Backbone and ligand atoms as CSV (ligand in chain L), in Angstrom:
chain,resi,resn,atom,element,x,y,z
A,1,MET,N,N,10.560,-17.760,12.704
A,1,MET,CA,C,10.384,-16.333,12.358
A,1,MET,C,C,9.092,-16.163,11.541
A,2,THR,N,N,8.230,-15.270,11.979
A,2,THR,CA,C,6.976,-15.043,11.246
A,2,THR,C,C,7.132,-13.877,10.270
A,3,VAL,N,N,7.015,-14.227,8.986
A,3,VAL,CA,C,7.111,-13.217,7.928
A,3,VAL,C,C,5.700,-12.928,7.422
A,4,VAL,N,N,5.323,-11.653,7.336
A,4,VAL,CA,C,4.010,-11.302,6.794
A,4,VAL,C,C,4.195,-10.398,5.577
A,5,VAL,N,N,3.178,-10.412,4.713
A,5,VAL,CA,C,3.261,-9.645,3.467
A,5,VAL,C,C,2.080,-8.681,3.391
A,6,TYR,N,N,2.380,-7.419,3.131
A,6,TYR,CA,C,1.333,-6.393,2.973
A,6,TYR,C,C,1.327,-5.966,1.499
A,7,PRO,N,N,0.413,-6.536,0.697
A,7,PRO,CA,C,0.406,-6.213,-0.726
A,7,PRO,C,C,-0.506,-5.034,-1.063
A,8,GLY,N,N,-0.187,-4.374,-2.164
A,8,GLY,CA,C,-1.049,-3.286,-2.624
A,8,GLY,C,C,-0.426,-2.600,-3.812
A,9,SER,N,N,-1.163,-1.625,-4.353
A,9,SER,CA,C,-0.580,-0.885,-5.471
A,9,SER,C,C,0.145,0.376,-4.995
A,10,PHE,N,N,-0.262,0.935,-3.883
A,10,PHE,CA,C,0.458,2.058,-3.261
A,10,PHE,C,C,0.788,3.150,-4.281
A,11,ASP,N,N,-0.235,3.736,-4.857
A,11,ASP,CA,C,-0.065,4.669,-5.991
A,11,ASP,C,C,-0.570,6.079,-5.657
A,12,PRO,N,N,0.054,6.817,-4.754
A,12,PRO,CA,C,1.267,6.535,-4.002
A,12,PRO,C,C,0.926,6.073,-2.588
A,13,VAL,N,N,2.002,5.727,-1.836
A,13,VAL,CA,C,1.823,5.372,-0.428
A,13,VAL,C,C,1.285,6.586,0.339
A,14,THR,N,N,0.357,6.326,1.271
A,14,THR,CA,C,-0.210,7.405,2.092
A,14,THR,C,C,0.110,7.130,3.571
A,15,ASN,N,N,-0.217,8.099,4.408
A,15,ASN,CA,C,-0.003,7.881,5.846
A,15,ASN,C,C,-0.915,6.773,6.383
A,16,GLY,N,N,-2.023,6.498,5.679
A,16,GLY,CA,C,-2.895,5.382,6.079
A,16,GLY,C,C,-2.175,4.053,5.893
A,17,HIS,N,N,-1.504,3.884,4.738
A,17,HIS,CA,C,-0.707,2.668,4.510
A,17,HIS,C,C,0.419,2.575,5.549
A,18,ILE,N,N,1.093,3.691,5.777
A,18,ILE,CA,C,2.258,3.671,6.677
A,18,ILE,C,C,1.826,3.318,8.102
A,19,ASP,N,N,0.645,3.773,8.478
A,19,ASP,CA,C,0.110,3.424,9.799
A,19,ASP,C,C,-0.056,1.898,9.919
A,20,ILE,N,N,-0.589,1.273,8.860
A,20,ILE,CA,C,-0.760,-0.191,8.873
A,20,ILE,C,C,0.613,-0.878,8.938
A,21,ILE,N,N,1.567,-0.365,8.156
A,21,ILE,CA,C,2.919,-0.963,8.142
A,21,ILE,C,C,3.544,-0.891,9.536
A,22,ARG,N,N,3.422,0.263,10.178
A,22,ARG,CA,C,4.024,0.428,11.516
A,22,ARG,C,C,3.366,-0.508,12.533
A,23,ARG,N,N,2.036,-0.562,12.506
A,23,ARG,CA,C,1.330,-1.396,13.490
A,23,ARG,C,C,1.612,-2.878,13.257
A,24,ALA,N,N,1.606,-3.302,12.001
A,24,ALA,CA,C,1.828,-4.731,11.717
A,24,ALA,C,C,3.279,-5.120,11.977
A,25,SER,N,N,4.212,-4.241,11.628
A,25,SER,CA,C,5.632,-4.596,11.804
A,25,SER,C,C,6.013,-4.665,13.279
A,26,ALA,N,N,5.199,-4.055,14.145
A,26,ALA,CA,C,5.466,-4.137,15.589
A,26,ALA,C,C,5.031,-5.500,16.153
A,27,LEU,N,N,4.202,-6.207,15.420
A,27,LEU,CA,C,3.663,-7.486,15.917
A,27,LEU,C,C,4.357,-8.719,15.344
A,28,PHE,N,N,4.982,-8.556,14.169
A,28,PHE,CA,C,5.579,-9.724,13.502
A,28,PHE,C,C,7.086,-9.524,13.329
A,29,ASP,N,N,7.809,-10.644,13.089
A,29,ASP,CA,C,9.272,-10.557,12.981
A,29,ASP,C,C,9.702,-9.754,11.758
A,30,LYS,N,N,9.009,-10.024,10.649
A,30,LYS,CA,C,9.398,-9.335,9.411
A,30,LYS,C,C,8.170,-9.032,8.574
A,31,LEU,N,N,8.131,-7.833,8.007
A,31,LEU,CA,C,7.016,-7.457,7.129
A,31,LEU,C,C,7.575,-7.070,5.759
A,32,ILE,N,N,7.006,-7.682,4.733
A,32,ILE,CA,C,7.383,-7.312,3.365
A,32,ILE,C,C,6.238,-6.519,2.750
A,33,VAL,N,N,6.530,-5.295,2.343
A,33,VAL,CA,C,5.536,-4.512,1.601
A,33,VAL,C,C,5.692,-4.926,0.147
A,34,ALA,N,N,4.635,-5.533,-0.406
A,34,ALA,CA,C,4.702,-6.074,-1.767
A,34,ALA,C,C,3.953,-5.125,-2.707
A,35,VAL,N,N,4.703,-4.572,-3.649
A,35,VAL,CA,C,4.130,-3.546,-4.535
A,35,VAL,C,C,3.756,-4.194,-5.859
A,36,TYR,N,N,2.453,-4.178,-6.113
A,36,TYR,CA,C,1.923,-4.893,-7.279
A,36,TYR,C,C,2.248,-4.145,-8.571
A,37,ASP,N,N,2.839,-4.887,-9.486
A,37,ASP,CA,C,3.314,-4.335,-10.749
A,37,ASP,C,C,2.194,-3.699,-11.582
A,38,THR,N,N,1.190,-4.521,-11.934
A,38,THR,CA,C,0.165,-4.034,-12.874
A,38,THR,C,C,-1.249,-4.294,-12.350
A,39,PRO,N,N,-1.715,-3.474,-11.411
A,39,PRO,CA,C,-3.073,-3.680,-10.907
A,39,PRO,C,C,-4.125,-3.422,-11.985
A,40,ASP,N,N,-5.336,-3.896,-11.687
A,40,ASP,CA,C,-6.435,-3.766,-12.628
A,40,ASP,C,C,-7.074,-2.377,-12.501
A,41,LYS,N,N,-6.253,-1.358,-12.498
A,41,LYS,CA,C,-6.747,0.018,-12.471
A,41,LYS,C,C,-5.628,0.899,-13.003
A,42,SER,N,N,-5.985,2.099,-13.456
A,42,SER,CA,C,-4.936,2.920,-14.041
A,42,SER,C,C,-3.992,3.408,-12.944
A,43,ILE,N,N,-2.719,3.374,-13.290
A,43,ILE,CA,C,-1.688,3.674,-12.303
A,43,ILE,C,C,-0.973,4.965,-12.696
A,44,PHE,N,N,-0.723,5.810,-11.720
A,44,PHE,CA,C,-0.116,7.116,-11.973
A,44,PHE,C,C,1.414,7.047,-11.915
A,45,PHE,N,N,1.939,6.332,-10.904
A,45,PHE,CA,C,3.388,6.244,-10.729
A,45,PHE,C,C,3.921,4.904,-11.243
A,46,PRO,N,N,5.056,4.911,-11.966
A,46,PRO,CA,C,5.662,3.632,-12.358
A,46,PRO,C,C,6.097,2.842,-11.124
A,47,LEU,N,N,6.256,1.537,-11.322
A,47,LEU,CA,C,6.568,0.631,-10.213
A,47,LEU,C,C,7.792,1.077,-9.406
A,48,ASP,N,N,8.879,1.433,-10.092
A,48,ASP,CA,C,10.109,1.783,-9.356
A,48,ASP,C,C,9.909,3.015,-8.484
A,49,GLU,N,N,9.103,3.956,-8.934
A,49,GLU,CA,C,8.862,5.162,-8.120
A,49,GLU,C,C,7.997,4.843,-6.904
A,50,ARG,N,N,7.013,3.927,-7.097
A,50,ARG,CA,C,6.167,3.534,-5.953
A,50,ARG,C,C,7.009,2.822,-4.895
A,51,VAL,N,N,7.902,1.932,-5.364
A,51,VAL,CA,C,8.787,1.200,-4.445
A,51,VAL,C,C,9.698,2.186,-3.705
A,52,GLU,N,N,10.259,3.128,-4.444
A,52,GLU,CA,C,11.206,4.091,-3.858
A,52,GLU,C,C,10.527,4.959,-2.783
A,53,MET,N,N,9.308,5.408,-3.066
A,53,MET,CA,C,8.612,6.270,-2.096
A,53,MET,C,C,8.322,5.522,-0.796
A,54,ILE,N,N,7.932,4.239,-0.918
A,54,ILE,CA,C,7.655,3.456,0.312
A,54,ILE,C,C,8.960,3.191,1.055
A,55,THR,N,N,9.997,2.802,0.301
A,55,THR,CA,C,11.289,2.476,0.934
A,55,THR,C,C,11.776,3.650,1.779
A,56,LYS,N,N,11.649,4.848,1.255
A,56,LYS,CA,C,12.083,6.060,1.987
A,56,LYS,C,C,11.214,6.266,3.234
A,57,ALA,N,N,9.921,5.982,3.086
A,57,ALA,CA,C,8.982,6.239,4.192
A,57,ALA,C,C,9.171,5.272,5.363
A,58,VAL,N,N,9.725,4.077,5.093
A,58,VAL,CA,C,9.847,3.075,6.162
A,58,VAL,C,C,11.313,2.818,6.531
A,59,ALA,N,N,12.177,3.755,6.147
A,59,ALA,CA,C,13.620,3.562,6.348
A,59,ALA,C,C,13.981,3.346,7.816
A,60,ASP,N,N,13.163,3.838,8.727
A,60,ASP,CA,C,13.479,3.697,10.167
A,60,ASP,C,C,12.973,2.374,10.748
A,61,LEU,N,N,12.351,1.530,9.927
A,61,LEU,CA,C,11.818,0.254,10.429
A,61,LEU,C,C,12.700,-0.899,9.940
A,62,PRO,N,N,13.594,-1.423,10.802
A,62,PRO,CA,C,14.575,-2.414,10.343
A,62,PRO,C,C,13.977,-3.742,9.897
A,63,ASN,N,N,12.772,-4.081,10.347
A,63,ASN,CA,C,12.208,-5.386,9.957
A,63,ASN,C,C,11.208,-5.262,8.793
A,64,VAL,N,N,11.272,-4.121,8.089
A,64,VAL,CA,C,10.375,-3.940,6.933
A,64,VAL,C,C,11.205,-3.890,5.651
A,65,GLU,N,N,10.742,-4.651,4.666
A,65,GLU,CA,C,11.403,-4.686,3.362
A,65,GLU,C,C,10.355,-4.350,2.306
A,66,VAL,N,N,10.752,-3.694,1.228
A,66,VAL,CA,C,9.802,-3.338,0.163
A,66,VAL,C,C,10.226,-4.063,-1.110
A,67,LYS,N,N,9.282,-4.814,-1.708
A,67,LYS,CA,C,9.628,-5.589,-2.911
A,67,LYS,C,C,8.538,-5.449,-3.962
A,68,PRO,N,N,8.922,-5.297,-5.227
A,68,PRO,CA,C,7.911,-5.319,-6.287
A,68,PRO,C,C,7.527,-6.768,-6.592
A,69,TYR,N,N,6.313,-6.965,-7.124
A,69,TYR,CA,C,5.968,-8.315,-7.569
A,69,TYR,C,C,4.979,-8.239,-8.713
A,70,THR,N,N,4.904,-9.374,-9.409
A,70,THR,CA,C,3.949,-9.486,-10.492
A,70,THR,C,C,3.287,-10.853,-10.348
A,71,GLY,N,N,2.128,-11.048,-10.941
A,71,GLY,CA,C,1.451,-12.352,-10.827
A,71,GLY,C,C,0.582,-12.415,-9.588
A,72,LEU,N,N,0.229,-13.648,-9.219
A,72,LEU,CA,C,-0.695,-13.837,-8.096
A,72,LEU,C,C,-0.043,-13.451,-6.769
A,73,THR,N,N,-0.801,-12.711,-5.964
A,73,THR,CA,C,-0.278,-12.289,-4.654
A,73,THR,C,C,0.041,-13.509,-3.784
A,74,VAL,N,N,-0.838,-14.518,-3.813
A,74,VAL,CA,C,-0.599,-15.693,-2.949
A,74,VAL,C,C,0.672,-16.446,-3.366
A,75,ASP,N,N,1.005,-16.419,-4.659
A,75,ASP,CA,C,2.257,-17.051,-5.099
A,75,ASP,C,C,3.457,-16.291,-4.545
A,76,PHE,N,N,3.367,-14.966,-4.599
A,76,PHE,CA,C,4.457,-14.155,-4.045
A,76,PHE,C,C,4.624,-14.449,-2.553
A,77,ILE,N,N,3.498,-14.526,-1.854
A,77,ILE,CA,C,3.543,-14.763,-0.401
A,77,ILE,C,C,4.234,-16.103,-0.100
A,78,ARG,N,N,3.868,-17.133,-0.854
A,78,ARG,CA,C,4.501,-18.446,-0.653
A,78,ARG,C,C,5.993,-18.394,-1.008
A,79,ASN,N,N,6.308,-17.686,-2.105
A,79,ASN,CA,C,7.708,-17.650,-2.566
A,79,ASN,C,C,8.649,-16.982,-1.575
A,80,VAL,N,N,8.114,-16.066,-0.756
A,80,VAL,CA,C,8.998,-15.415,0.234
A,80,VAL,C,C,8.934,-16.146,1.581
A,81,GLY,N,N,8.270,-17.298,1.598
A,81,GLY,CA,C,8.239,-18.116,2.815
A,81,GLY,C,C,7.247,-17.639,3.854
A,82,SER,N,N,6.194,-16.960,3.389
A,82,SER,CA,C,5.186,-16.461,4.332
A,82,SER,C,C,3.871,-17.228,4.157
A,83,LYS,N,N,2.980,-17.073,5.165
A,83,LYS,CA,C,1.636,-17.657,5.067
A,83,LYS,C,C,0.593,-16.642,5.500
A,84,ILE,N,N,1.028,-15.391,5.666
A,84,ILE,CA,C,0.104,-14.391,6.209
A,84,ILE,C,C,0.084,-13.139,5.333
A,85,MET,N,N,-1.128,-12.794,4.888
A,85,MET,CA,C,-1.319,-11.555,4.133
A,85,MET,C,C,-1.945,-10.509,5.048
A,86,ILE,N,N,-1.390,-9.305,5.015
A,86,ILE,CA,C,-1.927,-8.186,5.797
A,86,ILE,C,C,-2.708,-7.269,4.864
A,87,ARG,N,N,-3.873,-6.818,5.293
A,87,ARG,CA,C,-4.603,-5.786,4.541
A,87,ARG,C,C,-5.157,-4.780,5.541
A,88,GLY,N,N,-5.489,-3.594,5.038
A,88,GLY,CA,C,-6.086,-2.565,5.884
A,88,GLY,C,C,-7.548,-2.415,5.503
A,89,LEU,N,N,-8.401,-2.196,6.495
A,89,LEU,CA,C,-9.840,-2.031,6.210
A,89,LEU,C,C,-10.328,-0.666,6.664
A,90,ARG,N,N,-10.814,0.110,5.701
A,90,ARG,CA,C,-11.492,1.361,6.061
A,90,ARG,C,C,-12.980,1.071,6.237
A,91,MET,N,N,-13.666,1.920,6.986
A,91,MET,CA,C,-15.007,1.582,7.488
A,91,MET,C,C,-16.009,1.228,6.387
A,92,ASN,N,N,-16.191,2.103,5.423
A,92,ASN,CA,C,-17.270,1.874,4.464
A,92,ASN,C,C,-16.797,1.281,3.145
A,93,SER,N,N,-15.568,1.619,2.754
A,93,SER,CA,C,-15.202,1.344,1.366
A,93,SER,C,C,-14.599,-0.027,1.100
A,94,ASP,N,N,-13.991,-0.679,2.088
A,94,ASP,CA,C,-13.128,-1.816,1.768
A,94,ASP,C,C,-13.730,-3.198,1.967
A,95,PHE,N,N,-14.700,-3.348,2.853
A,95,PHE,CA,C,-15.051,-4.686,3.319
A,95,PHE,C,C,-15.474,-5.640,2.212
A,96,GLU,N,N,-16.396,-5.205,1.366
A,96,GLU,CA,C,-16.920,-6.128,0.344
A,96,GLU,C,C,-15.841,-6.603,-0.612
A,97,ALA,N,N,-15.028,-5.647,-1.087
A,97,ALA,CA,C,-13.970,-6.004,-2.036
A,97,ALA,C,C,-12.949,-6.924,-1.374
A,98,GLU,N,N,-12.600,-6.629,-0.135
A,98,GLU,CA,C,-11.611,-7.464,0.557
A,98,GLU,C,C,-12.176,-8.862,0.808
A,99,PHE,N,N,-13.464,-8.930,1.144
A,99,PHE,CA,C,-14.108,-10.216,1.421
A,99,PHE,C,C,-14.074,-11.100,0.173
A,100,GLU,N,N,-14.408,-10.469,-0.967
A,100,GLU,CA,C,-14.437,-11.195,-2.235
A,100,GLU,C,C,-13.036,-11.709,-2.588
A,101,MET,N,N,-12.052,-10.820,-2.448
A,101,MET,CA,C,-10.683,-11.192,-2.781
A,101,MET,C,C,-10.169,-12.283,-1.830
A,102,ALA,N,N,-10.546,-12.166,-0.561
A,102,ALA,CA,C,-10.103,-13.155,0.433
A,102,ALA,C,C,-10.664,-14.530,0.104
A,103,ALA,N,N,-11.927,-14.567,-0.339
A,103,ALA,CA,C,-12.550,-15.856,-0.678
A,103,ALA,C,C,-11.818,-16.495,-1.853
A,104,MET,N,N,-11.471,-15.680,-2.858
A,104,MET,CA,C,-10.742,-16.209,-4.018
A,104,MET,C,C,-9.346,-16.671,-3.614
A,105,ASN,N,N,-8.668,-15.875,-2.793
A,105,ASN,CA,C,-7.317,-16.255,-2.361
A,105,ASN,C,C,-7.340,-17.549,-1.552
A,106,LYS,N,N,-8.394,-17.724,-0.761
A,106,LYS,CA,C,-8.506,-18.933,0.060
A,106,LYS,C,C,-8.644,-20.165,-0.835
A,107,LYS,N,N,-9.368,-19.957,-1.930
A,107,LYS,CA,C,-9.535,-21.059,-2.882
A,107,LYS,C,C,-8.203,-21.388,-3.559
A,108,LEU,N,N,-7.481,-20.328,-3.937
A,108,LEU,CA,C,-6.202,-20.520,-4.630
A,108,LEU,C,C,-5.117,-21.050,-3.699
A,109,ALA,N,N,-5.151,-20.591,-2.452
A,109,ALA,CA,C,-4.076,-20.934,-1.508
A,109,ALA,C,C,-4.661,-21.091,-0.098
A,110,PRO,N,N,-5.211,-22.287,0.196
A,110,PRO,CA,C,-5.861,-22.484,1.503
A,110,PRO,C,C,-4.906,-22.338,2.684
A,111,ASP,N,N,-3.605,-22.442,2.408
A,111,ASP,CA,C,-2.613,-22.346,3.498
A,111,ASP,C,C,-2.277,-20.901,3.856
A,112,VAL,N,N,-2.718,-19.945,3.057
A,112,VAL,CA,C,-2.401,-18.528,3.336
A,112,VAL,C,C,-3.562,-17.885,4.093
A,113,GLU,N,N,-3.253,-17.269,5.217
A,113,GLU,CA,C,-4.294,-16.619,6.026
A,113,GLU,C,C,-4.250,-15.100,5.842
A,114,LEU,N,N,-5.429,-14.481,5.998
A,114,LEU,CA,C,-5.536,-13.023,5.885
A,114,LEU,C,C,-5.678,-12.419,7.281
A,115,VAL,N,N,-4.881,-11.404,7.553
A,115,VAL,CA,C,-5.026,-10.651,8.808
A,115,VAL,C,C,-5.318,-9.204,8.436
A,116,CYS,N,N,-6.492,-8.715,8.876
A,116,CYS,CA,C,-6.879,-7.338,8.548
A,116,CYS,C,C,-6.692,-6.415,9.743
A,117,PHE,N,N,-6.182,-5.234,9.472
A,117,PHE,CA,C,-6.065,-4.195,10.486
A,117,PHE,C,C,-7.108,-3.121,10.175
A,118,MET,N,N,-7.865,-2.730,11.186
A,118,MET,CA,C,-8.816,-1.638,10.997
A,118,MET,C,C,-8.036,-0.338,10.809
A,119,ALA,N,N,-8.435,0.449,9.815
A,119,ALA,CA,C,-7.776,1.741,9.613
A,119,ALA,C,C,-7.946,2.605,10.866
A,120,SER,N,N,-6.913,3.324,11.235
A,120,SER,CA,C,-7.021,4.265,12.360
A,120,SER,C,C,-7.996,5.372,11.971
A,121,SER,N,N,-8.682,5.929,12.978
A,121,SER,CA,C,-9.782,6.860,12.690
A,121,SER,C,C,-9.348,8.038,11.822
A,122,GLN,N,N,-8.130,8.542,12.057
A,122,GLN,CA,C,-7.702,9.739,11.289
A,122,GLN,C,C,-7.416,9.425,9.824
A,123,TYR,N,N,-7.331,8.112,9.475
A,123,TYR,CA,C,-7.029,7.750,8.080
A,123,TYR,C,C,-8.185,7.046,7.385
A,124,GLN,N,N,-9.356,7.018,8.034
A,124,GLN,CA,C,-10.507,6.290,7.470
A,124,GLN,C,C,-10.886,6.779,6.074
A,125,CYS,N,N,-10.750,8.062,5.854
A,125,CYS,CA,C,-11.219,8.616,4.575
A,125,CYS,C,C,-10.068,8.922,3.628
A,126,LEU,N,N,-8.924,8.343,3.912
A,126,LEU,CA,C,-7.729,8.640,3.119
A,126,LEU,C,C,-7.478,7.531,2.097
A,127,SER,N,N,-7.358,7.919,0.824
A,127,SER,CA,C,-7.036,6.939,-0.218
A,127,SER,C,C,-6.037,7.564,-1.181
A,128,SER,N,N,-5.295,6.710,-1.886
A,128,SER,CA,C,-4.324,7.204,-2.873
A,128,SER,C,C,-5.059,8.010,-3.956
A,129,LYS,N,N,-6.250,7.540,-4.300
A,129,LYS,CA,C,-7.031,8.217,-5.355
A,129,LYS,C,C,-7.373,9.657,-4.948
A,130,LEU,N,N,-7.830,9.797,-3.711
A,130,LEU,CA,C,-8.217,11.115,-3.211
A,130,LEU,C,C,-7.004,12.045,-3.101
A,131,ILE,N,N,-5.882,11.467,-2.691
A,131,ILE,CA,C,-4.644,12.253,-2.572
A,131,ILE,C,C,-4.267,12.861,-3.923
A,132,LYS,N,N,-4.373,12.060,-4.978
A,132,LYS,CA,C,-4.007,12.550,-6.316
A,132,LYS,C,C,-4.962,13.663,-6.747
A,133,GLU,N,N,-6.240,13.498,-6.408
A,133,GLU,CA,C,-7.238,14.496,-6.783
A,133,GLU,C,C,-6.970,15.817,-6.055
A,134,VAL,N,N,-6.696,15.708,-4.748
A,134,VAL,CA,C,-6.430,16.924,-3.952
A,134,VAL,C,C,-5.186,17.630,-4.484
A,135,CYS,N,N,-4.149,16.845,-4.798
A,135,CYS,CA,C,-2.905,17.440,-5.298
A,135,CYS,C,C,-3.130,18.113,-6.648
A,136,ARG,N,N,-3.869,17.436,-7.504
A,136,ARG,CA,C,-4.145,17.994,-8.844
A,136,ARG,C,C,-4.842,19.346,-8.753
A,137,LEU,N,N,-5.675,19.487,-7.699
A,137,LEU,CA,C,-6.434,20.735,-7.550
A,137,LEU,C,C,-5.716,21.750,-6.652
A,138,GLY,N,N,-4.479,21.409,-6.287
A,138,GLY,CA,C,-3.660,22.373,-5.545
A,138,GLY,C,C,-3.893,22.385,-4.046
A,139,GLY,N,N,-4.541,21.344,-3.494
A,139,GLY,CA,C,-4.808,21.296,-2.050
A,139,GLY,C,C,-3.582,20.899,-1.245
A,140,CYS,N,N,-3.653,21.160,0.074
A,140,CYS,CA,C,-2.536,20.876,0.977
A,140,CYS,C,C,-2.546,19.394,1.372
A,141,LEU,N,N,-1.386,18.744,1.296
A,141,LEU,CA,C,-1.298,17.309,1.584
A,141,LEU,C,C,-0.693,17.023,2.964
A,142,GLU,N,N,-0.508,18.074,3.752
A,142,GLU,CA,C,0.146,17.899,5.050
A,142,GLU,C,C,-0.623,16.917,5.941
A,143,GLY,N,N,0.101,15.979,6.525
A,143,GLY,CA,C,-0.514,15.003,7.426
A,143,GLY,C,C,-1.151,13.825,6.703
A,144,LEU,N,N,-1.197,13.880,5.362
A,144,LEU,CA,C,-1.864,12.820,4.594
A,144,LEU,C,C,-0.868,11.869,3.928
A,145,VAL,N,N,0.264,12.430,3.516
A,145,VAL,CA,C,1.347,11.614,2.933
A,145,VAL,C,C,2.668,12.137,3.503
A,146,PRO,N,N,3.747,11.306,3.481
A,146,PRO,CA,C,5.049,11.827,3.905
A,146,PRO,C,C,5.458,13.020,3.032
A,147,GLN,N,N,6.299,13.901,3.567
A,147,GLN,CA,C,6.690,15.109,2.837
A,147,GLN,C,C,7.313,14.778,1.477
A,148,HIS,N,N,8.160,13.724,1.421
A,148,HIS,CA,C,8.820,13.418,0.135
A,148,HIS,C,C,7.811,12.949,-0.915
A,149,VAL,N,N,6.726,12.324,-0.458
A,149,VAL,CA,C,5.684,11.887,-1.402
A,149,VAL,C,C,4.924,13.116,-1.922
A,150,ALA,N,N,4.639,14.058,-1.020
A,150,ALA,CA,C,3.953,15.288,-1.438
A,150,ALA,C,C,4.788,16.028,-2.482
A,151,THR,N,N,6.100,16.082,-2.263
A,151,THR,CA,C,6.984,16.792,-3.199
A,151,THR,C,C,6.974,16.114,-4.572
A,152,VAL,N,N,7.095,14.775,-4.577
A,152,VAL,CA,C,7.104,14.039,-5.856
A,152,VAL,C,C,5.770,14.237,-6.585
A,153,LEU,N,N,4.668,14.178,-5.830
A,153,LEU,CA,C,3.338,14.350,-6.432
A,153,LEU,C,C,3.199,15.735,-7.071
A,154,GLN,N,N,3.621,16.758,-6.316
A,154,GLN,CA,C,3.487,18.117,-6.830
A,154,GLN,C,C,4.321,18.315,-8.088
A,155,GLU,N,N,5.548,17.757,-8.082
A,155,GLU,CA,C,6.410,17.872,-9.278
A,155,GLU,C,C,5.767,17.169,-10.466
A,156,LYS,N,N,5.224,15.990,-10.207
A,156,LYS,CA,C,4.621,15.192,-11.271
A,156,LYS,C,C,3.424,15.927,-11.891
A,157,PHE,N,N,2.583,16.515,-11.036
A,157,PHE,CA,C,1.410,17.210,-11.575
A,157,PHE,C,C,1.815,18.461,-12.343
A,158,LEU,N,N,2.921,19.097,-11.932
A,158,LEU,CA,C,3.402,20.250,-12.694
A,158,LEU,C,C,3.810,19.824,-14.100
A,159,GLN,N,N,4.369,18.584,-14.197
A,159,GLN,CA,C,4.799,18.078,-15.522
A,159,GLN,C,C,3.611,17.731,-16.412
A,160,VAL,N,N,2.581,17.093,-15.805
A,160,VAL,CA,C,1.506,16.564,-16.662
A,160,VAL,C,C,0.393,17.569,-16.944
A,161,LEU,N,N,0.240,18.566,-16.054
A,161,LEU,CA,C,-0.853,19.517,-16.277
A,161,LEU,C,C,-0.473,20.507,-17.377
A,162,PRO,N,N,-1.419,20.848,-18.247
A,162,PRO,CA,C,-1.094,21.820,-19.297
A,162,PRO,C,C,-0.801,23.191,-18.686
A,163,LYS,N,N,0.149,23.911,-19.263
A,163,LYS,CA,C,0.479,25.259,-18.773
A,163,LYS,C,C,-0.686,26.207,-19.085
A,164,PRO,N,N,-1.010,27.148,-18.135
A,164,PRO,CA,C,-2.126,28.059,-18.408
A,164,PRO,C,C,-1.805,29.024,-19.549
L,1,LIG,P1,P,-5.144,-1.963,-3.567
L,1,LIG,O1,O,-4.227,-2.963,-2.934
L,1,LIG,O2,O,-6.563,-2.407,-3.527
L,1,LIG,O3,O,-4.658,-1.465,-4.912
L,1,LIG,P2,P,-4.013,0.167,-2.010
L,1,LIG,O4,O,-2.683,-0.079,-2.611
L,1,LIG,O5,O,-4.468,1.583,-1.978
L,1,LIG,O6,O,-5.164,-0.679,-2.629
L,1,LIG,O7,O,-4.025,-0.340,-0.489
L,1,LIG,C1,C,-3.373,-1.498,-0.034
L,1,LIG,C2,C,-4.053,-1.933,1.253
L,1,LIG,O8,O,-4.061,-0.854,2.186
L,1,LIG,C3,C,-5.519,-2.334,1.102
L,1,LIG,O9,O,-5.782,-3.371,2.031
L,1,LIG,C4,C,-6.275,-1.085,1.474
L,1,LIG,O10,O,-7.565,-1.377,1.943
L,1,LIG,C5,C,-5.389,-0.556,2.581
L,1,LIG,N1,N,-5.535,0.894,2.754
L,1,LIG,C6,C,-5.598,1.834,1.806
L,1,LIG,N2,N,-5.741,3.056,2.350
L,1,LIG,C7,C,-5.789,2.879,3.700
L,1,LIG,C8,C,-5.973,3.753,4.823
L,1,LIG,N3,N,-6.165,5.059,4.671
L,1,LIG,N4,N,-5.958,3.192,6.065
L,1,LIG,C9,C,-5.802,1.858,6.209
L,1,LIG,N5,N,-5.649,0.986,5.196
L,1,LIG,C10,C,-5.648,1.477,3.959
């Protein structure tokens, strides 16, 4: 059985991430979406909320599991019995950072291989960061994130934004 791991911070999950999950889970026996506890960037949603939003979004995919993790991604991958990391690549923004991270991961864990999926054209310019910005400014999120994610985002921004 081939188990693959798709790690990320997913703050929050977008339709771009879900597209990668659907495409990768169709090719492998089991896909684990690994939600990184404390990434090296400021995080808007707590870990349990990020996990919950993804779990709801992939509920129709029986071979997909969502798990939180902390520490080195390659250690998590080995601990769940996998040797394959999945990542998504958008045209302009991702290659250099992914290349650098892949080189470091290869050094740390030569037995773990990276498989990259090219982002689908409609999601090339979609990022969690941009989604939060659009929501904060009151823009429409239709087609960019699942409906339940849009609802949670809108509620959250109503809580944190100062009342006029
Ligand atoms: P990071 O893991 O760097 O914190 P994310 O959690 O946002 O970033 O993304 C996890 C993975 O999904 C990364 O490989 C990222 O490049 C990829 N990804 C992010 N947004 C998209 C998108 N719109 N289409 C395809 N892949 C994406």
